[in-house]
py3Dmol code that shows the C-alpha trace and the ligand (Angstrom):
import py3Dmol

protein = """\
ATOM      1  CA  MET A   1     -65.954 136.486 115.270  1.00  0.00           C
ATOM      2  CA  ARG A   2     -65.943 136.522 118.996  1.00  0.00           C
ATOM      3  CA  GLN A   3     -63.322 134.502 120.703  1.00  0.00           C
ATOM      4  CA  GLU A   4     -65.608 132.110 122.546  1.00  0.00           C
ATOM      5  CA  LEU A   5     -67.366 131.080 119.388  1.00  0.00           C
ATOM      6  CA  ASP A   6     -63.856 130.537 117.680  1.00  0.00           C
ATOM      7  CA  ASP A   7     -62.617 128.551 120.577  1.00  0.00           C
ATOM      8  CA  ALA A   8     -65.839 126.246 120.651  1.00  0.00           C
ATOM      9  CA  LEU A   9     -65.512 125.454 116.947  1.00  0.00           C
ATOM     10  CA  VAL A  10     -61.835 124.649 117.151  1.00  0.00           C
ATOM     11  CA  ARG A  11     -62.576 122.443 120.221  1.00  0.00           C
ATOM     12  CA  ASP A  12     -65.498 120.645 118.581  1.00  0.00           C
ATOM     13  CA  PHE A  13     -63.935 119.831 115.262  1.00  0.00           C
ATOM     14  CA  PRO A  14     -60.371 119.150 116.031  1.00  0.00           C
ATOM     15  CA  ASN A  15     -59.381 117.574 112.590  1.00  0.00           C
ATOM     16  CA  LEU A  16     -60.702 120.218 110.478  1.00  0.00           C
ATOM     17  CA  TYR A  17     -59.255 123.055 112.640  1.00  0.00           C
ATOM     18  CA  ALA A  18     -56.061 121.409 113.510  1.00  0.00           C
ATOM     19  CA  ASP A  19     -54.116 124.347 111.976  1.00  0.00           C
ATOM     20  CA  ARG A  20     -55.805 127.163 113.812  1.00  0.00           C
ATOM     21  CA  LYS A  21     -52.571 128.059 115.602  1.00  0.00           C
ATOM     22  CA  SER A  22     -49.976 127.337 112.850  1.00  0.00           C
ATOM     23  CA  THR A  23     -48.582 130.446 111.602  1.00  0.00           C
ATOM     24  CA  LYS A  24     -48.101 128.992 108.260  1.00  0.00           C
ATOM     25  CA  VAL A  25     -51.578 129.694 107.135  1.00  0.00           C
ATOM     26  CA  PRO A  26     -53.798 132.583 107.183  1.00  0.00           C
ATOM     27  CA  PHE A  27     -56.082 130.729 109.572  1.00  0.00           C
ATOM     28  CA  CYS A  28     -53.938 131.766 112.389  1.00  0.00           C
ATOM     29  CA  TRP A  29     -56.058 134.863 112.275  1.00  0.00           C
ATOM     30  CA  GLY A  30     -59.202 132.830 112.990  1.00  0.00           C
ATOM     31  CA  PHE A  31     -62.585 133.125 111.443  1.00  0.00           C
ATOM     32  CA  GLU A  32     -62.586 136.425 109.690  1.00  0.00           C
ATOM     33  CA  CYS A  33     -66.243 136.972 109.583  1.00  0.00           C
ATOM     34  CA  GLY A  34     -69.159 138.234 111.675  1.00  0.00           C
ATOM     35  CA  ASP A  35     -70.897 136.189 114.621  1.00  0.00           C
ATOM     36  CA  GLY A  36     -74.002 135.802 112.464  1.00  0.00           C
ATOM     37  CA  TRP A  37     -72.374 133.138 110.251  1.00  0.00           C
ATOM     38  CA  GLU A  38     -71.418 130.894 113.084  1.00  0.00           C
ATOM     39  CA  PRO A  39     -74.360 128.514 113.116  1.00  0.00           C
ATOM     40  CA  LEU A  40     -73.662 128.118 109.250  1.00  0.00           C
ATOM     41  CA  ILE A  41     -69.932 127.411 109.774  1.00  0.00           C
ATOM     42  CA  ARG A  42     -70.948 124.952 112.763  1.00  0.00           C
ATOM     43  CA  LYS A  43     -73.198 123.001 110.496  1.00  0.00           C
ATOM     44  CA  LEU A  44     -70.645 123.015 107.684  1.00  0.00           C
ATOM     45  CA  SER A  45     -68.045 121.909 110.102  1.00  0.00           C
ATOM     46  CA  GLU A  46     -70.043 118.920 111.401  1.00  0.00           C
ATOM     47  CA  GLU A  47     -70.544 117.730 107.883  1.00  0.00           C
ATOM     48  CA  ILE A  48     -66.830 117.944 106.959  1.00  0.00           C
ATOM     49  CA  GLU A  49     -65.668 116.630 110.315  1.00  0.00           C
ATOM     50  CA  ALA A  50     -67.688 113.536 109.799  1.00  0.00           C
ATOM     51  CA  ILE A  51     -66.186 112.981 106.291  1.00  0.00           C
ATOM     52  CA  ILE A  52     -62.695 113.262 107.664  1.00  0.00           C
ATOM     53  CA  VAL A  53     -63.200 111.089 110.615  1.00  0.00           C
ATOM     54  CA  ALA A  54     -64.326 108.433 108.221  1.00  0.00           C
ATOM     55  CA  MET A  55     -61.011 108.574 106.435  1.00  0.00           C
ATOM     56  CA  PRO A  56     -57.935 106.331 107.486  1.00  0.00           C
ATOM     57  CA  GLN A  57     -55.910 108.065 109.989  1.00  0.00           C
ATOM     58  CA  LYS A  58     -53.038 109.006 107.844  1.00  0.00           C
ATOM     59  CA  GLU A  59     -55.240 110.745 105.199  1.00  0.00           C
ATOM     60  CA  ARG A  60     -56.723 113.137 107.728  1.00  0.00           C
ATOM     61  CA  LYS A  61     -53.999 115.595 107.995  1.00  0.00           C
ATOM     62  CA  LYS A  62     -54.471 116.677 104.329  1.00  0.00           C
ATOM     63  CA  PHE A  63     -57.992 117.944 105.133  1.00  0.00           C
ATOM     64  CA  ARG A  64     -57.426 121.080 107.203  1.00  0.00           C
ATOM     65  CA  VAL A  65     -58.750 124.605 106.998  1.00  0.00           C
ATOM     66  CA  LYS A  66     -56.260 127.156 105.490  1.00  0.00           C
ATOM     67  CA  GLN A  67     -58.441 130.319 105.713  1.00  0.00           C
ATOM     68  CA  VAL A  68     -61.997 131.264 106.631  1.00  0.00           C
ATOM     69  CA  LYS A  69     -63.095 134.821 105.863  1.00  0.00           C
ATOM     70  CA  GLU A  70     -65.806 136.993 104.390  1.00  0.00           C
ATOM     71  CA  LYS A  71     -65.237 138.373 100.812  1.00  0.00           C
ATOM     72  CA  PHE A  72     -67.423 140.538  98.712  1.00  0.00           C
ATOM     73  CA  GLY A  73     -70.184 139.624 101.030  1.00  0.00           C
ATOM     74  CA  THR A  74     -70.071 135.842 101.016  1.00  0.00           C
ATOM     75  CA  LEU A  75     -68.208 133.127 103.172  1.00  0.00           C
ATOM     76  CA  ARG A  76     -64.941 131.921 101.803  1.00  0.00           C
ATOM     77  CA  PHE A  77     -63.889 128.662 103.199  1.00  0.00           C
ATOM     78  CA  TYR A  78     -60.464 127.464 101.965  1.00  0.00           C
ATOM     79  CA  MET A  79     -58.943 124.043 102.551  1.00  0.00           C
ATOM     80  CA  GLY A  80     -55.658 122.532 101.012  1.00  0.00           C
ATOM     81  CA  VAL A  81     -57.042 119.971  98.807  1.00  0.00           C
ATOM     82  CA  ALA A  82     -60.048 119.115  96.658  1.00  0.00           C
ATOM     83  CA  HIS A  83     -62.518 116.530  97.486  1.00  0.00           C
ATOM     84  CA  ASP A  84     -65.880 116.305  95.717  1.00  0.00           C
ATOM     85  CA  GLY A  85     -67.977 115.568  98.993  1.00  0.00           C
ATOM     86  CA  ILE A  86     -66.426 118.475 100.938  1.00  0.00           C
ATOM     87  CA  SER A  87     -66.466 120.835  98.076  1.00  0.00           C
ATOM     88  CA  ALA A  88     -70.283 120.273  97.758  1.00  0.00           C
ATOM     89  CA  VAL A  89     -70.698 121.198 101.577  1.00  0.00           C
ATOM     90  CA  ILE A  90     -68.737 124.228 101.238  1.00  0.00           C
ATOM     91  CA  ASP A  91     -70.508 125.461  98.168  1.00  0.00           C
ATOM     92  CA  ARG A  92     -73.788 125.172  99.970  1.00  0.00           C
ATOM     93  CA  ALA A  93     -72.609 127.151 102.916  1.00  0.00           C
ATOM     94  CA  GLU A  94     -71.038 129.785 100.700  1.00  0.00           C
ATOM     95  CA  LEU A  95     -74.430 130.114  98.825  1.00  0.00           C
ATOM     96  CA  GLN A  96     -76.420 130.199 102.161  1.00  0.00           C
ATOM     97  CA  SER A  97     -74.040 133.083 103.595  1.00  0.00           C
ATOM     98  CA  ALA A  98     -75.083 135.221 100.716  1.00  0.00           C
ATOM     99  CA  VAL A  99     -78.695 135.548 102.185  1.00  0.00           C
ATOM    100  CA  THR A 100     -77.725 135.498 105.983  1.00  0.00           C
ATOM    101  CA  CYS A 101     -76.887 138.641 107.956  1.00  0.00           C
ATOM    102  CA  GLU A 102     -73.317 138.428 109.102  1.00  0.00           C
ATOM    103  CA  VAL A 103     -73.935 140.163 112.254  1.00  0.00           C
ATOM    104  CA  CYS A 104     -77.071 138.359 113.629  1.00  0.00           C
ATOM    105  CA  GLY A 105     -77.789 135.560 111.375  1.00  0.00           C
ATOM    106  CA  LYS A 106     -81.285 136.522 110.379  1.00  0.00           C
ATOM    107  CA  PRO A 107     -82.350 136.506 106.563  1.00  0.00           C
ATOM    108  CA  GLY A 108     -80.335 139.425 104.886  1.00  0.00           C
ATOM    109  CA  THR A 109     -79.490 140.602 101.462  1.00  0.00           C
ATOM    110  CA  ASN A 110     -76.115 141.813 100.031  1.00  0.00           C
ATOM    111  CA  ARG A 111     -75.838 145.555 100.520  1.00  0.00           C
ATOM    112  CA  SER A 112     -72.753 146.995  99.035  1.00  0.00           C
ATOM    113  CA  LEU A 113     -70.607 143.958  99.772  1.00  0.00           C
ATOM    114  CA  SER A 114     -71.699 142.830 103.054  1.00  0.00           C
ATOM    115  CA  VAL A 115     -74.934 140.848 103.761  1.00  0.00           C
ATOM    116  CA  LEU A 116     -76.977 142.411 106.363  1.00  0.00           C
ATOM    117  CA  CYS A 117     -80.711 142.162 107.711  1.00  0.00           C
ATOM    118  CA  ASP A 118     -82.902 145.195 107.728  1.00  0.00           C
ATOM    119  CA  GLU A 119     -82.146 146.129 111.348  1.00  0.00           C
ATOM    120  CA  HIS A 120     -78.363 145.942 110.800  1.00  0.00           C
ATOM    121  CA  HIS A 121     -78.304 147.577 107.565  1.00  0.00           C
ATOM    122  CA  ALA A 122     -80.224 150.573 109.016  1.00  0.00           C
ATOM    123  CA  GLU A 123     -77.795 150.413 112.100  1.00  0.00           C
ATOM    124  CA  ARG A 124     -74.688 150.467 110.026  1.00  0.00           C
ATOM    125  CA  ARG A 125     -76.098 153.446 107.867  1.00  0.00           C
ATOM    126  CA  LYS A 126     -76.605 155.529 111.041  1.00  0.00           C
ATOM    127  CA  LYS A 127     -72.858 155.141 111.988  1.00  0.00           C
ATOM    128  CA  ARG A 128     -71.678 156.492 108.707  1.00  0.00           C
TER     129      ARG A 128
END
"""
ligand_1 = """\
1
ZN
Zn -78.677 141.293 111.358
"""
view = py3Dmol.view(width=600, height=400)
view.addModel(protein, "pdb")
view.setStyle({"model": 0}, {"cartoon": {"style": "trace"}})
view.addModel(ligand_1, "xyz")
view.setStyle({"model": 1}, {"stick": {}})
view.zoomTo()
view.show()
């Protein structure tokens, strides 16, 4: 993901992305997916950040992102601990990523392990 999009997410959701610069977690590599999924990740972040902010201060630090990446064509969003409300939000975003072009965010389908719209699928085939 482009640096400016990455920076904006980390700035806007300071609890969820508190470990962005921690070298102890894979999240130090940033958001390992295309720009097309940024709106999806932003929406998910808004929902989860709101859940975290509603918790007592000392609980909040348990709920930090460990890794965000693309795997087999879908978004994978890893956090340290399980929480029903948060898991539901993540599941929904992961399902949505399976039909969203990772390059531009338009509707897409999974084409040999990456989700692309028609335009970006054609473009990628030309390059090969
Ligand atoms: Zn596209």
